[in-house]
C-alpha positions, 0 to 999 in steps of 0.5 A, spaced: 685 377 701 680 382 698 681 387 693 680 394 694 674 397 690 676 403 686 670 407 688 670 406 695 677 404 697 682 409 694 683 416 698 687 422 698 692 421 704 690 428 707 683 425 707 686 419 711 690 423 715 684 427 718 680 421 719 685 415 721 680 412 726 674 411 721 679 408 716 682 403 721 675 401 723 673 400 716 679 396 714 678 392 720 671 391 718 671 390 710 678 386 710 679 390 704 685 395 703 685 402 702 690 405 697 692 412 699 694 417 693 698 423 693 698 428 688 693 424 684 698 418 684 698 411 688 702 412 694 701 407 699 696 401 701 693 400 708 691 393 710 688 389 715 693 386 720 690 379 719 690 380 711 697 382 711 699 376 715 695 371 710 698 375 704 705 374 707 704 366 708 701 365 701 707 369 698 712 364 702 708 358 700 708 360 693 716 361 694 717 354 697 713 351 691 717 355 686 723 352 689 721 345 690 719 345 682 726 348 681 730 343 685 725 337 682 727 340 675 734 340 677 734 332 679 735 334 686 728 331 688 727 325 693 723 318 691 717 317 696 720 311 699 726 314 701 723 320 704 718 316 708 724 312 710 727 318 713 721 321 716 719 314 719 726 314 722 726 321 725 719 319 728 722 313 732 728 317 735 
């Protein structure tokens, strides 16, 4: 995911509300998020849908890796030969 440019992609909520179509077009074109501010503080982030989906996939992958590492550390892993035998058996069915 591309990062927001602080000089271009931070905007007040009131400005976003007044120009939603323009902002949505820009977000789709640049693939960069827009940070919305309210009373001078960051309040929300608007992302392109494909960038959002990619971000979710990356988070899910990282969670899976973390879980696998935790399981291996606890001795819950399966040796390669055993895993291969299980997969081969499943494919023969």
